N, C-alpha and C positions, 0 to 999 in steps of 0.2 A: 414332616416336611421341613425343609430348610427355611429359616426365617430371613434369608438374605439374598440369595442369588436366584431363587426360583428354579426353573428347569435347568439342570446342570448340563454342561457340555463335556464331551470326552476329553480326557487328559492328553497331553502331548505324546507323540509317539515315542516309544522306547528308543533310547540311543545308547551308544557305548558308555560304559561307566566313566564318568569324568574324574580327573585327578582331584585330590583333596584341594579345597580352596585355599589360596594363599592369603585370603582376607583382602582388605582394602589398604593399599600402601600409599604413603604420602606422594610419591612421584605421579602415580596415576590420578589421584585427586587434584594434584597441582595442574595436570594437563586439562582436566575438566574445568577447573577454575579459570585458567587462562583462556580456554576456548569460549567459556561463557562470557567473560569480560570482553573478549574480542567481538562477540555478537552484540553486546550492549553498545559498543563503540560504533559498529558498522551499521546496525539496523536503522538508526535515525537517518543516516545519509542515504541508504538504499531505499527506504520506504518513503521518506518525505521529499528527497531531492530527485532521485532517479524514478520514483513512483513505480518500482518494479513489484514483482510478486512478494507479498509480505513474508519476511523471514521469520516472523514470530507470531503469526496469526493463529488464534485458537488455542485449544488446550493440548493439541499435539502439533507443536510448531514445526515448520518445514526445515529450517536450517539445522537444529540439533539432530534431527533424525538423519538427514543427508550426511552430515559430518560424521556422526556415529557409524553409519553404514560404511563409509569410506575407510574409517579408522579400523573397523572390524576386518575389512578386506585386506588392508595393508598388514595388520597383525597376523592374519592367517597366512598370507603370502610369505611374509618374512619367516614365520615358523616352518613353513614347508621347504623353503629354499635352504635354510640353515639346519633343518632337521633337529630343531630344539623346541622346547616348550614355548607357547606364545608369550610374548613379552608382557602383555596385559591379559589378565584373566577375564572370563566372561562377566563375573561380578563387577570387576573394575570398569569394564566397558559400560555396563548398565549404570553404574554410579556416575560415570562421565556424562552419559546421556541425561541422567536425572539432574545433574548440576547445571548443564546447559539449558535444560527445559525450565528449571526453576527461575533463572534470571533472564531468559530470553524475552519475556514479556515486558521487562523494564524498558527495553529499547523502543517500545511502541505503545499500544493502547494500555498496557499494564501500568505505565507511568509517564514516559517522556512525551508521548503524543499530546497529552492534554495538560500536563502539570504547569509548564511555563506559560501557556496561554491562560490557564486558570488564575494564576497569581498576578497576571498583568492586565487582565480584562477590565477590572474596575478603574484602572488609570487610563488605559489606551482608548477605551470605548466610551468613557464618560463624556457627556455633552450637556449643554443647557437644556436640551429637549428631554433627556431621560433623568436629569437631576440626581445622578448617582452620587456626586460629591456631597450633596445635601442630605440624601437619604442614608448613605452608607457612612458618612463622616461621624466619627465617634462610636460607631457600632462595629465596623470591620477593623480589627487591630492592625496598626501600621506594620507590625512584624510579620503579618500574614501575606502581605503583597508588596510589590515594588511600587513605591510612592513617587519616585522621581520620574516625571513625565519625559524628560530628555533621555534617560537611560532606557525607558520602555520604547520610545520611538526609535532609538538606535537599534534595538533588537528587531523590531518589526521591519525597519527599512534596511538594516544591514550597515556595517561600518563603511565609511567612505573608502572606496578602493578595496573592500574586503575580499572580493573574489580573487584578488591577486596575492593575498596574504597567506602565509603558512599557518598551521594550527598554533604553533608557539607564539607567533606574532599576534594572532587573534586573541589568545589567552592573555597576552600582555596588555591589550587595548580594551578588554571588556571592563566596564565601570563597576568593579567588584564592590565598591563601597555601597552601591545600591542593591546588590544581590546577596551579600553575605548574610544579613539578618533574616530575610525570608527563607533562604536555603537552610540555614542552621535551625531555624524554628521548625520548619516542616521536616527537617532531618530527624529531629527528636521525636516528632509524631510518628514518622515512618518506622524508626527503630523500635519504639514501643509497640506499635501495631504488629511489626514482623515478629517480635518476641512473643506476643500473645498467640500468634498463629503457630509458631513453633511449639509452644507449650500445649495448645489444643491438639495439634497433630500428634504429639507424643502421648497425650492422654487417650485419644481415640484410636491411635494407631494399632495397638494390640487387638482392640475390640473388632475393628474392621478387617484387619489383615489375618489375624490368627483365629479369634473366636468365631467370627461370622464367615470367614473365608470369602469375603467380597471379591467378586470378579473385577479385574482391571483390564478391560478389553483394549484400551489404548496402549497398554504396555506389552501386549502379546507379541507384536512383531519384533521389537527390540529384544524381548526376552528370548524368543526362539533363535534369533541370530546369535545371541551370546551363549545360549545353551549348546548350540551346535559348534560354536568356536571352542568352547571348553571341552566338548567331547571329541573334537578333531574331525567332525563330519560336515563342516561348513560347505565344502565343495560339493559333496553329494546332495546336500539340502538345496543349494542354489541351482544345481543341475536337474532337480526334480522336474519331470515333464508337466506336472500339474501347476507347480509354481511358475514355470516359464509360460504356460498358457495364460495364467492370470496376469503375469508381468506384461505380456504382449498387448493386452487389451488397452490399458491406459497409454502405453508407449505409442501404439499406432494412432490412437485417438488424438493425443496431444501433438504428435508430430504432424498429423494432417491439419489439425486446427491451427497449429502454430504457423504452418506454411500458408494457410488461408489468411492469417493476419498480415503476412508479408505480401502475398499475391492474391488480391481480391478475386481474381478469376477462378481460384480454387474454391469450390463450394464448401461452406462451413457445415460441420456435423453439429447440430444443436445439442447442447447439454442442459439448457434451461428452456422449458416449454411453458409458455403462458397459456394456462388452461381456463382463464376467466371468461373468455368469449363463449365457452360452452355452457355457462351457467347464467341465469337471469340476475339482474341487479335487484330484483324484488321477489319476495316470496320465501318459501322454506329453504331454498338453496342459495339465497342471496349471500350467505356467508362465504361462498366459494368463488365469488366473481373476481377475486384477485388471486386465485390459486395458482401456484407455480409448481412445476414438476422439474426438479433438479436432479441431474445424474452425475454423481461424483464416485468413480470406482473405489477410491480409498474409503469413503464414508460407507459405501455398501459393504466393504470388507469389515470395517469396525462393527457394523450392525450384525453381520454374520457371526462374529466372534462374541457378541453380546448374547446373554441367555435369552431364549425365545420368549419367555414371559415378559421380559423388559422391552425387547424390540417390538413385540406385538403391541404393548401398551402405548408406545410413543406415537405410532401412526394412527392407532384407533382413537386416542384422546385428541389428537390434533384435528382429525376429521370430525369428531364429535363436537369439538369447540366451534368449528365452522358451522355445523348444523344447528347448534344451539342458538347462535346469533341470528341465523335466518328464521328459526322458529319463533324466537321472541319478537323479532321485527314483524313477522306476518301476523302474529296475534295481538300486536299493538302493546306489548308488555316491555319493550326495550326502552329504557330511559335514554335521553339524549346524552352525548358525551359531556355536556356541561354539568351533568349531575356528579361527575368526578371531582369537580372543583379544579383548583390549580394543582398540577402534579409535576414531579421531577423525573418520573419514569421515562426511560428511553423509548418505550414502545406502547405503553398503556394508552388505549384509545377509546375504550368503552367500559361502562361500569361492570359488565360481567367478567372482565379480565381481573377485577379485584378479587376474584376467587382465589388467586394465587397467594394473596396475603394470609388468609386463614389456612390454606393448604400448607404453606411453608411452616407455620407455627405448629400445626398438629404433627406434621412429619418430623419436625425437630424433636418434639416430645416423644414420638415413637422411637427415634434413634436413642434418646436418653433411656427410654424404658428397655430397649433391647440391650443396652450396655450397662444396665443398672448394677449388675454384680461387679463388673470391672470398675465402674465409677465409685461404687461404695468402698471397694478395697483401696482404691487410690486415695479417697478422702480419709480413710482410716490411717493410711500411711502418712498422709500430710498432717493429720492431727497429732498422732503419737510420735512422729519423727522417725523412730527406728523400726525397721521391718521386723526385727526379732521379737518385738513385743507381741505380735500377732501370730507368730509361728507360721504354720503352713498357709493360713489364709493370706497373710500379707506377702509371703514368698511367692504365692501364685501370681500376685500382681507384679512382683519384681521380676518374674520371668520375662516380662516385656523388655527388660534391659538385655536379655540374652538373645532375643531374636528379632525385635522390631524397634522398640522405643529408643530415643536418644538420651533420655535422662531418667533419673529416679522419679517414680510417679508422684511422690510428695513434692519434689522440686517443681514438677510440671504444674501441679495444682496451685502451689503458692506462687509460682511464676505467672500463671495466667491471672490470678486474683490481683497480685501486685501490679501487673501490667495494666489491667483495667483501671485500677485505682490511680496509677500515674497518668494514664491517658485522660481520665476524668479531671485530675488535678491540673494537667496541662491545659485543658480547655477552660477550666475555671480560672486559671491564672490570667487568661485573656478575656474574662468577663462572661463566659457562657454559664447559664444556670445549671445547677447540679443535677436535679432530677431528670430534666429532659436529656441532658448529655449522657448520663449513665444509661437511661432507657434506650437512647439511640445506639450507643456502643453495643449493648447487649443484643439488640435486634440486628445490628450490622454484622456482628460475628456469627450470630445464629444463621443469617442468610448465607454467609460464606461457608459454614459447615454443611448446610443442606445442599448448596451448589456443588461443593466438593463431592458429596455422595452421589449427586446426579451425574456429574462428569465421570467420576472414577468407576462407579458400578454400571452406569448406563452406557459408557463408551461414547459420550457426546463430545465431539471435537470442537463444537461451536455452539455457545450458549450465551444468551443475554437476558437480563431481567425483563419481565413485563412491567412490574411495579417496583419502584425503588423503596428502600426501607423508610424514607421520610414520607412517602405516599401513604403507607399504611398508618403511620403515626398521626399524620395530619387528618386522615379520614376518621380515625377513631377518637382523637382528642381535640382536634381543631388547632388553629394557629395560636390561640391565647395560652395554651399549655407551654409553648416554647418562648414566647416573647420575641421582640425584634432581634436581640442579640443571638438568641438560640436559633431562630429561623435562618438567619444569614450564616452564622458560624457553622451550624451542623450541615447546611447545604454545601458549603465549601468543603468540609471534611468528607462528606459523602462523595463529592465529585473526585476528590483526590484518591480515595481508596475503595469505597463501598458501592460504586455505581457501574463503572465500565468493567464488567467481569469477563469479557471475552478472552482476556489473557490473565485471569485472576491468579494470584500467587498460590492460594491455599490448595487447590486441587493438585498442583505440581508438587507441593510439599508431601501430600499423601502418596503420590507416585514415588517420591524419593524414599518415603518410609517403606513402601513395598519393595523398592529396589534394594534396600538394606536388610531385607528379611533373611535371617539365618546366615548372615555374613559377619565374619569377624572384622572389627575395626569400624563399627558404626559410630563410635565416639569421634573418630577422625572425620567421618562423613559429616557429623553434626558441626564440627569446627569449620570444615570446608563450606558447609551451607551458610553458616553465620558470616564467614568472610565474603562469600558470594553475594549475600543479600546486601551487606553494607557497601562493598566495593562496586557491585553491579549497579545499584541505584545511583551512586556517585558518578560512575563512568557514563551511564546512560544520560543523566541530566547534563553532565559536562559536555558530552558529544552533541546533544541537542542545542545547548547554549552556544557552542562554537559554530554549529551549522547555521543557527539563526543569525548570528552576527556576521557570518561570512556572506550569506546570500540574502538575508532578510526574511523574517518569518512570513511576510506576505507572499513571497515567491515560492514557498514550500507547500507541500500538499497537506495542509492542516485546516482545510475549510471546515471539515466535520468538527474538529476540536474547537474552533472559534464559534461555530454556530451553536454547539451544545453548551459551551461556557457562557455565552451571551444569554441564551435561553434560561440557564440556571440562575443567573443574577437577576434577570427580568422577573422570573417567577418569585424569587425571594423578595424583590422590591414590592411586588403587588401584594404578597402576603403580609409584609410589614406595614404597608399603607392601608390596605383594605381589610385585612384579616380574613379568616375563614372559619366557619363553625364546623363541627363534626358533620360528615357527609352521610346521610341516612342510607343512600344507595351503596356506598362503599362498605358501610357496616353490614348491610344486608347481605351483599355478595361475599364479603369476607366470612360471614357466618355460614353461608351456603358452602363455600370452599372448605371451611373447617369441618362441617358435617359430612360432606362427601369424602374428604380425606379420612376422617375417622371411620366411616363405613368401609372404605377401601383397605385400610390397614387391618381392620378387624377381619374382613374376609380373607385377605392375603395371609394373615397369620394363623387363622383358625381352620380354613377350608383347604385341604390339600389339592383339590381339583380346581381351585380358583385360577383362571387363566390370565388375569390382569395384574400388573404391578403398579403400586401407587406412584412410582417415579414418573410414569407417563403423564399423570395429571399435573404434576409440577411444571412440566415443559410445554404443556399444550398451548399456552399463549405467548411463549417466548419467541422472539424473532428468529432464533436459530432453527427452530423446527420448520419454518417455511422453506429452508434449504434442505432439511434433513428428512422430512417425513417420508418421501418416496424411497430414499436410500434405506431407511429402516424397514419399510414395507418389502423391498426387494431382498434385503438381507435376511429378514425373518422368514420369508417364503422359501428361500434357498435352504436355510438352516432346517426348517420344518420338513421339507420334502426329503432332504438328505438323510436326516435321522429316522424319519418314518419308514422310508423304503430301502435304506442302505445300512442303517445302524452305525455303530462306532467305527467299523472298518472303513466304510465309505466316507464317513465324516473326516477321518484323518487324511484321506487323499484330497477331498474337496476343499478342506480347510486351506491347503497350500495354494489353491487357486486364488482364494481371497487374500491370503498373505501376499501373494504376487501382485494382486491389484493394489494393495496398500503400497508395496515397494515401488511399483511402476508409477503410480500417481505422484508420489513424493519425489522420486528421482527425476521425473520429468519436470516437476515444479522447480527443483534445484537446477536442472539443466537450462530451463528457460530463464531463470534468474541470472545464471552466468552469462547467457546470451545477452541479456539486458545490460550487463556491465560494459560490454564492448560495442553494442549497437543501439539504435533507437527503437528496437523492437520491444514492445511491452505486451507480453502474453501472460494472462493470469490463469493459473490452473484452478485455484480455489477461490471461494467468495471473499470479497474484500471486507 
């Protein structure tokens, strides 16, 4: 039995033999880089000011796919009209999509949405009532936040007459003397963290992509488009009746509902059904009294493309989690939410949700065990330096340079170690204790690796933590382990990079690694990625800074960012003043989660007939699954019925229906985003 993808899905239909790949050329990568930077510049304005459909939401962002689709069409049309080879190859189109996807999150929740609010909250929201100046003074480094109250107020209120100023004029009037130090300080932190992510992706890339053949459902639609472009069959593919059928479903749905948003006399076709009224607030089924049934055609398409074992596990574990809560409450065994203590998690609300803490740890160890041979070879190469010392053993690891990885495995190992060391030293320079900082960083990157596996293999386009990394550490060790400086400093670091993972960078880096599989010129792709990460973060923050000074941060759609940042500082303050001992219920449920995950991975690995995948348990309590559980149920059911009664031949036909649903949903999202640029109509295709 495969140890990675569970029940396999049929391969793509055979197509004409594609011409030999031209590899990745600099002009094509330059196009992807420029488009990605353009998205970083436009997204804050579109999302925060216009409040339109998010251009960068989730792990399969809207704008990169729509732009990539249009670019593929234009390339195919130009080749057909000129009777020449396409100007850009399919591999280059996939690399362009990957570059845009990697940096698109910077423009919103991945960075810009919360960063400026985060580093100005201690100054702007300080008052005599909350005593932040007294509590945080001497603990929060001045270099970490903007200390000049006048400069901060200018950002929140906007420059006088700022709405009439051009971008260059605003750039000239921003009080840079107050902003340079915090931006440079956190720029160093982000650069080091991005480097560690690149190294970890390079280390694990071959294991996931080549050795385990992990399924990447979110990439299947752009891959198929690029494969047919390369084979010269794009027109035939887009004219397929099954694809057109799938395409028509979301197009009709969102055309009708969009018109309903404009003309209230047109009845709305509901896509979110509140099912809680059908369940009691007390008793065994009480866990479902807030149940929602969400219908998103694209998400159903992703679920269909995901292996059946995984898609089954997502909705089964989500419903099981709801049932567990009701059963514990009805038996009087459910502890109150106060048993959690103070938490930073975005959604953790009950002690049983702490199961994810133990489950994440065990699943990470399972990933390490699966890749033990590849990791051992990489470590040997790192220790001995030269691959030739180990002959064939080490050359087996070096094959990663020929088909997936961006760098020599030894460089990746030492790069990740040195990156972690420099991050720990960076925090220590500003007074954070060594042991808690290193522990936090290890746990933070561990959660990002597991999240990447969940997104990439599970085809999860929308995911958020139930428990934050600091929640698990506080529950296990208590507040005294960190000290006042550690609590505040690590909470701020967590908010910057390790908490809001709806548009996390690391899953996109693994998608980029998959996009570069068996393609010449991956070294160029790596250079382009490095440039994109550095320039993208700078452009996104610069665009948000200009936008805030032009209109005033208070008038932008950043209420969620302000609310969560204030909550984070308030929680840190309470922990610093009152402290918190290790939480027995958190430890208990973390242990339960670890035991359950250990049982799941053992059954999954040892029993060929086992129907449930451990990934479902990781996502059971995440907020994303409240939107996705029914989509995975529908996708799993369609996949199961198709393969059971029609086999591979029917699957290849039906698959195009679901590819069409993905295309239609995202193209309609892009169309309504364009409508929002020129009108006051705000119609959101996907969850915010």
